N, C-alpha and C positions, 0 to 999 in steps of 0.2 A: 403441419406446411404453414394453416391459415392464418397462424396468429404471423407467421415471417413475412407472408406478406402485405397482412396487417401495419408490422412493424416495418416496414420499406414502404409500403406506402404511407404510413403518419408522418415515416422522415424527409418525403419527397414533399410533401404540405409544410410543415415546418418551412422548409427550405425556402420557399417561391415568397413567405408569404412576411420577411422579415421589415425591406429595405427602405430605407426615404424614399419621399419626392419621385418621382413620376408616375403619379400613380395612373397615367396617363395607358402605358403597358398593354402589352396582350399577352395571357400568361392560355398557353397551349395546357388543355385538360387532360392525365395521363387513367391510361388505359387499367383498368385492375389489371392484375394476373388471371391467369384460368387453374386448372387443379391439372396435374399433370398426375392420366393412370397410372399403377404400379405392373411390371413388364421385367419378364425372368424370360431370361432366353437359353435357348440348349449350346453347348460347346460345342464339343469332337462326337466330329460324324463318320468317321473310317482315316483309316492311318494301313503304309505297308511296315513287312517286317519280309524279313532274308528267315529263310528254311534256317530251325534248331537256332536260331535265337531269337531271346525276348525281347517285349518292348514296352516298355515303361509310359505313362505318362496323365495328366489329370482330367479329368472329363469337362472343367471350366466351363458348367456354365455359370453367367451373369445375371445380377438385376440390377435397377435402374434406384433400389435405393439399398443400402443393411441391409439385410435382412441374413436371417444362416437359415443355411444349405439344410437338405437329407439328401442322402445320392440312394438308389435302388438296383439291381440286377432285376428284371424279370425274367429274365429269359437270357439265357446264360447259354457259351461260343459249345460248338461241337467238336470243335475241331485241335482243342488246345486249354488250358486250364487259363481259368478269369481268377484275380482277386482284384479288389473296391477295400477300399480301404475307407474313414469317415470324414479325411479330407477331399475325397472325389479325385484321388489318383484312384491307379489302374496298371495290371500287371500279368503281360497275356504274353506264355508259350505257350508256342506252337507241339504239337504230339511231332515227334521223332519224325521226322520225315517226312515229313505233309508241307506239300508246297497245294496253293490256291488260293479259295475262296473261305470266306467264316463272318460268320455273325453274332453278334449281338444284343440285347437292349434292353435301356438302362431310363428310372425317372429319377426327372428332382425336384423336392417340394419345399417350396420356400415356407418356412416355416411363421404361423401367425398372420399368414397370411391367404392361410389353406385356399395355394396357387403350386399345381403340382402339372408338368410336362414328361413329354417319355421320347425315347428317340431312338434308334437302331445306327449300327456303329456297324458298318463296315469297313474288312478288314481283309487285305492283299498282300496272303504269306509269296512270296516271292522265292522260285526253284534255286537253290545252289545247289552245287555241283556237292554230292559227299565223292571223298576222296572213297575209292578202294581201299580194300586192307591185306597182306602179307607178311605172311612169319614164318619162320624155317620150324614145321613138328618134330625135326631135332637139330638143334643147332649144328653145324657141322665143322667138327674136331679140327678147327684146322687154323693158321699160325705163320704165325716168322719162319721156323720150324718147317714146313709142311709146303711140298712140291709138288701139283695137278699137272702131272705128267699128259694122258690122256686129254686126248681133243673134242672129246663127250662127254662132257658132264653134267651130274644130274640131282634137284635136291628137291628132295619131299614137304613138299609146303599145304600152307592154308589160305586158303582164297577171299574173300567176302568181297561184296559190294549190293549195298541198296538199289541203287539207284539203275545198274546191268545185270542183264545175262552173265556169268563165265563165259563164257563164247565168245560174248563181246568185246572182251578184253584180250591185248599187246603185252608183252614180256620179253624184257632186255635185261643182260648182265651189263654194265658200267666198269669198266675197268678202265681209273685214269679220266681220257679224256675220248677211251674209246667205246660203244657200243654193243653187242652181240644180240640177237634175239634169239629169241628163245620160244618154244615150242610147252603150249599145259595141256599134257593130257590126267585129264580132271580123273578119279576113282567116282567105277557102275555104281558103287551107297551111298556117297556124297559129290557132289558136286565141288563143294570145294573145299573136297580134299584133292589133292594130284604129286603127278611128279611135272619140273619144268625141266626139261630139257635144252641147254646149249653146244651148239656147238665151233673149237675155235678156232676152226683150224681156221679163221680168214683174219684171224686178232696178230694186229702188224705190231704193237713192241709190247715183248715179257717185264716180267715185273716183280714188285713185290707189291702188292693193293690191298685194298682195301673195299674188296669188291661190292657192288651194290646188288641185288635180283629186285628188281626197279615191276612192278601193275601202272601198269597207265589205262583208264578210261576214255581214254582221248581228250584228255581236260588236266587230266592232272595225277599224281607216278605218290606211291605207296614204296619202302624199299623193307629189306634183310640183310642186314650185312658181314661180312665177315672178312677176315686177312688170310690172305694164302698167296705164295709164287708162284704166277703164270709161266707159260714159257710159250713161244709160238716160232714161225718158218722152221718147224721142225724137218728133218733131210738127213737122205742114208748116202752114205757118203762110203766108199768102197777105198782101198788104199794098198797098195802091197808092200804085206810086212813085210819081213826078211827074219827068215828060220831061225840062223843064229846068229845075235847079236860079234859074239864072238873073237866073229870073222871078216867083222868092216860090215859096212849096210851097202858096200858098191857094188859087194859081188854077189856067192851065192844065189843060195836059192828062196824063193819070198815064193807068198803062201798070202792070197786075197784075205779080206780083213770089213767086214764090214760093220758103219760105226752108224750113230743116231747121235745129228750133231743140231742143236736146236737154240736158243735162242734163253737165256733164262733174264736180262736186261736189255732193253734200245729190240731195235731193229734192225731189219736192215739200211732202211734211210735216219736212223738215230742221229742225233749231234753228235754224244758222243767219239771222237775219232777214236782212242785209245783203245784198241779191242782183243778184248784179257779171252784167251780161251783159256779153261778147264779141260781136263784128260783125266777120266780113270782109267783107270793102267793096272792091267793084272788083275781084273777082276775075274774069278773063275763062277759066281752062280748070281742068281738075279737077289740074293741076302748080298750080295757082295755090291751089285749098284746099289741097294737101299742102303753102304755105307759109305759110300762115294759119294749118292746126294745127301746123306747128313756133311760130313763130315765137308760137300763146297756149301753147303746155307748155313753150314757156324765159320765159315771161309769170309763168306760176303757177311753177312749178320751182322762179325766183328767188326768188317771195317766200317760198315755203314752208323755202327756206334759211335766210329772211333769221333780223335780229335780230326781226321782227316778226314770223314764225311764229306766236309763241303766238295771236298773234289771226287770224289769217289762215286755223285749220283752221274744219273742220266745223261747229264750237260759235259761231259768229259769222258763216262764209259760207256761202253759196248761190252754185255758181258755173253760170250758164248760157250759151252757143255758142249763134249763129247763122248761117249760107251760103248761101248762093245752090242752091237746086238743080241749076237749069241756069244757070253760069256765065256771063256775057258783057261782063262790065267794066261795068256798070253803079253806079251809087253805092245804098244804098237812100234812105241819105237827107243825101244831095247836096256830097258831103267835097270841094272843092276849096279852092286856094289863088286869093294876089290880093286879098282882102278888105281887108287893114290897107295902110295908104302907109307905116307905122310898119317890114313886113317883110312884104315880102311871100309869102315864101316860108310862113310861118306857116300854120296852113289856117286855114279858115272858120267857127270854129265857133259862136259864134251865129252865125249861118245857118247850121242845118244841121236838118230839116226831125225835129225831135224829137215828132210825134204818135206816128211811126215806131216810138220807140223802147215807146210802149205798146202797139200791135200785138206787136210781138216779144214783149214782157214786160210785161205789167201788174203797177206796183204795184214799177218796178225803185227801186236803190235808187243801183245805180251803173254805168254803161254806159265799157266801152273800147271805141275802134270803130279796127279795123288795116286800117290800106289801104293799097291800089299804090299809087296817087296821093303820090307824092313829095313832102315838105314838110316842115315844120319839128312838129312833136311840136308842144301843145296842152296845155291842160286848159281848163276852164268849168264854175263851179259842180260839177256831178257827172257830167262826163261828161265824155272827154279822147280824142286821137287821135294818133296815131302810124305810124309807113310798114310797111313791109316791104322791106327789103331781098331782090333776089331771087340775093345770092352770100351773104346772113350772113342768113337773118334772123332766126335767133337774139338780131343785136343789138336786135332790138325791144324787148326784156327788160329793155332799162340805159332804156328811155324810161318804158314803161308802171311802172316800178316808183317814180322817181321824178312821172310825173305822177298816178300813185295818191293820192301822199302828199301834193298839193293835196287830189284830188280825198275822199277816206277821213280824212285824220290829218291836216288844220289845214296843213301844211305849208305855207312860204313858201322863195320862190328861195334859196341861200347863195350859186349864185355870183355875181362883180361883170360888173357886162357895161355894155356902152357904148348900153342902148338909151337912145336920147333922150326917152323919156319922162314925164314926170315922175309916179311913184310914192311919192311921200317918203309921202300921205297913209297907207298901208298899211303902213308899217313895221312898227310895231310888233304885226298884227294876229294876226302869226302864232306858233306854239307855239315858234318856233325862229327869230326874228325882232324885234331890240330897237335902241329908240335909248338905251336905258338903259347908260348906263359904267358904274353901279354897282353890286360886286358884291354888296353885301347887300341891291339892290333888285331885282335885274334874279330876270325870272320864275322862270331854272330854279333860283334857287342855291339849292335843294334836290340839287340829283344835283351838282354838286360838291362834291369830296370833302375841300376847306383851302380857306378861301374868303380864307386867306392863303399862297397858296402856287397862284394860279391857271394853267392852262394857258393861253393866248394874254398872261396879261396877267406873270403877272410868271414865266412858262415861254414860252421860243421854241419852238415846234413845226416845225419844217425836211420841209421834200418833199428826204430825197436816192437817188440814184439807185443803180443795180450796182455800180454804180464807184469810186461813195462821193464825187460829185458832191452840191453840192448847186445843186434848182434856186426857180428865183422865181415862182412860177403864174401871178404877178399882172402884174408885169413882165415873163414872157415870157423870164426869164435866165438864166444861172449867176449863182451871185454863193456865195462865201467862205467865210460859213459860222458863224465862228468864232462868233458869238453863240449858236450851237445848245446848249439846252436837252432837248430830245428829236427822234430823226430817225422821219419815223414809217412807213418800209420797212422792211421785213424779207426782206432776200433772200440768195437760198443764193449757190453757190460761183460763180466765172466757169463757160463753160460753149465750147470752142473749137468749129466747127462743119469736121468734116476734109476738106469739097469746100472751102470762099471764106475758111480764116482767122477767117470773125468772129467773135466773144467778144459773150456775150452772161449773164446775171444772170438766175435764172429768180426771179423772185418770189415767197416765197413768202407773207404777210400785212400786214397792217399790224398795229402796234407797238401792241399793248391799253394802253399806258402815255400812247401822243401822240395817244389818239384816245377816252379822256373825256372829262368835260362840263366848259369852261372858259368862256372872255369871245374871240373872237374880232373882230378887227374885217374889216369888208369883209362884204356881200352884194350881193345883185340891187337891197336901194334904197338904197344908197350905197357907196362904196368907204371913205369915213372917218364915224365918228362912226354907225353900224352895224354893232349885234354881230349872228355867231351863234354856237351853244353847239359845234363840234363844228370839228376843222380842216380836215376837209372828208369828207365824207359823201355819199349817193347826191344828196341836194339839190343838191351844189354840182357838182363834175365827176368827185370819184371813185367807177366802176362797185361798184366792190369794198370799200367803206367804211361800205353798209350804212346806215339810215337812221340810229342814233348811237342815243345813251339817250336825250335827249328827246323826237325826234323819235316813237320810240316808245313815247312814254308820252302824245303826239295821236292816233299808230293804236289803241294798247290805249282811248285814251276810247272816240275813233268806235266802235270796232267794239262796248262793250257799251254803248253810248246806243243803237248801233241794233238794240238787242234789249230794245227796250222804255222802257227808265231815260233819258227825256226828256223826250219831250211832256206836257203835263199835255190835252189833252185828246184823245181816239182820232184818228187816221189817219183811220182808213176814213169813222169817221160825222162825225166836228168833234164829238163829244160831249166836254161834260166828264165827266174820270176822277172824280167825285165827285156825290154825291147826297142827298137828304136821305132821312130815317124816321122818319114819323108818330107816335104814341103813339096811343089811343084816341080821343080830343077832339081828334084836328086837328093835331096841339102838335108844332114838329121834334123830336125827343127824340136822336136822334144825325146822325150824319153816315155814312158808308160811298164806301171809295176805292175804285177796282178795277181795276187792273195787272195782269187774271187776260191781259192781250197782250205781258208779258214771255214770256220764254226762258232759260233762266240755266241752267248746269250749281252745283248748289252749293259742289261742292270748286272752284269756281275762286269762285266771287262770290256773298259772303254777303248777304241784304237787310239792308239798318233803318229801318225808324222812327219817327221824334223827332215830341215835340208843343212845341211852342216851344224847339228846342234840343234837348230832353231825348231821350232813347232811351227807348223803350218798348220790356226790353227780349224781353215776351211774345206779340208780332206777329213777331218775327226770320222772314226765310222764307217770311214770306204776303203773298203776293199780292193778296187781297183784305182792308179791314181794314173796321173799325167801331172808332169809337166816338164817347161824348155827351155829352149837350151840356154844358157847364162853368156851376159854379150860378150866375155872376156873368156869364154873356153875353157875356163881353166876347169878346176880339179870338183867336184861336187857330190859331199857323201850322200847318201838319201837311204832316209832307217824308217821299217814300221817296229811301232813299238806295243806291245799289250798293256797294259796297266790296269791290276789289277785293283777293285772297288771292294774288296773284300772287308781293307784290311788286315791278311795276310802275309802276300809279299811285301816285309818293308826294308829290304837290303838296296842296300845304296846303291844307283846306275844311272854314270852320268852319260849317256847315248856317244858322246867324242872320246868314253874312254872306255877300252876294252879291259882294263883290268883293276875294277874295283869294282864286279861282283862281285860276286862268291870266290873263292880261289881254289881251284883242282878240277873239276869232271865240269863244274857247270863256268870254265872259264872262255871265252870264244877269242880269237885267235882273226883276228884279220889277215886273209889271203890276198895279196897282188899278183898277179899277170902284166906281161911282158909282151903277151900272145905266144910265146913256144915257154918260157919260167915260170914256177910258183913258188910268192918268197911268203914266209909268214912274217908277219909283223915287221914289216920294214919300219927306218924313218917316218914320218909321218913330212919329215919335208920329202922326200925320196919317192909321196906320190905320182908327180908330176913327168918319172922316169917309167913308169905303168898306163897299160892300157885302159887296165877296170882291175876292179879289188873286192869284194864278197864275204861278207861273215855269219856267220850261222848263232842265232841266236844274241843272248839271250831274251828270252821272252821276244822275243822276235829275229829281223835280220835288217841285213846294209849290206846296199852297191853301195861301192863307189867309183865314177866317173869322170875317169881323163877328156872330156868334150873331146881335147885337141887332136884325141888320136881318132876321134866319130866325125 
């Protein structure tokens, strides 16, 4: 250090002594530098860390010269572990669940200087809430095939919380958006073990839930989860059941019978307006109640897992079930067979006590009767019947999905039949059946990917078995199949049974390339010159084929229209959904259309309003709108439409053309009236001869007003 100053000093003197001339200039004397003593400074003296977390840092002592520093822990921590590296880096880990104060002492020595300093580091361990824990002693044996009917449900659990007494914790059951408070009863020998009980009588919305049994310590939750169906809004309803259905339902003796009615999905205030009632019929005992529930769940699960699932959920369907309180084998609605000479096994569906249906569920939309009376499944309008097999009650699901296609999705039968009835007049009614052979005009051509390369017409689709053979389902025989362009089934590798040597092939799935929309000849209405959209669906004989794209479109239309997007008149009051507004003089100055009965999710459906086919964008998603009288007092057409945002419904639908939607049952008719008579679909040029007109559907409704009459 002295040498450095000396050199500096020499440098300064030599710099001042060499100039020429000016010898009279004053020279400022330079003060020699002083020696700076060695200094060693302590670094870390305190820090904070959260409970159960580790902390790493450097002790960070410093010196004013470059020296080697040695660190040593002279007194370690009391409430945690401490490690020290030669570099002076430390890591501190507080003991589990500890919070509060801790400390340690250390020394740092400057090697070669014989200088040592010591310090105390104060530690603050900040309290952090430890989550409580809960787990099932035994995981509940439940799944989507389980229905929890009883209002009181109890679960054995183990509960722990290091920060709180068990008695300070609270418990609940989370089911979707609802929570049900619970009560925990501890084991007398082990307070962490016990039973938590829930009374579900207050549950508003039933359904299939990933249920969470939760524990709460005032700050945080922990949960144990399981899957099951939960019912809600249980009630008992007494019906007057006919003693002898054979003599009709208007007279004869009747007996009071009590039925349990409960929600399986949704509740009284749920969004889904398709009110779907299942009835357990001709059940003899508690065992058959169980068979019915198995068939019920299998059916609902199949639909929930199907290609129509987006339009079978709680946004559209509210599902209820009715079953006898005291099962005695009798039928609440008179289910039997033998009424039809064309098939003695078909249930007498048009000869059942339909008044009972309104007693069980006023304002029902659909009814499915699951019966122990053995017969052939059938649908008629808004109701259908299917059997429950004692050996395989889950098999009901296939028939039910098929029959629901008729009742809800405007679907016809795609299978070929030897039925001798003449049903040709219905051949073009359904979304999925037609006599039109030209793909350019067929009603589902908007679903065909390539009109020049059509499955069924240009590409032959074949049914292949696991061993590679081709089976003709219509001829019921194996064929060569050299002209097959698409094989509909995908199979796994051969599997041999080690016990009997039998070789089987596991079914994997339907080939999606062969399951697309095309034009296939043959359906229920005729083997020839009648057509269906897919090779094989649930509306044919393929239980694993789903509905198919065209049928799903029909299903979606049914679901949306049931939400209030169909009738121009209120179905509860039979009043028109339109009314005039008067000015001060009593003249009609505007019209209000009230569609407030509509329920919809704006993320899935957009409401649009049109005046003479032109959208009024200012009224988007409004359910009650007003339009002013036109200046010319002419005829104005007002239309509300539901626009599907999922991309499922893609059929052409010009607001001003009520003939361009699906031909058949989905076709709408514009009915006009002069105040006395009604005429369906008059020429538009004659609308001014009428006072008003209305049209139900599709996917909305329309009112035509001749303002000159008002």
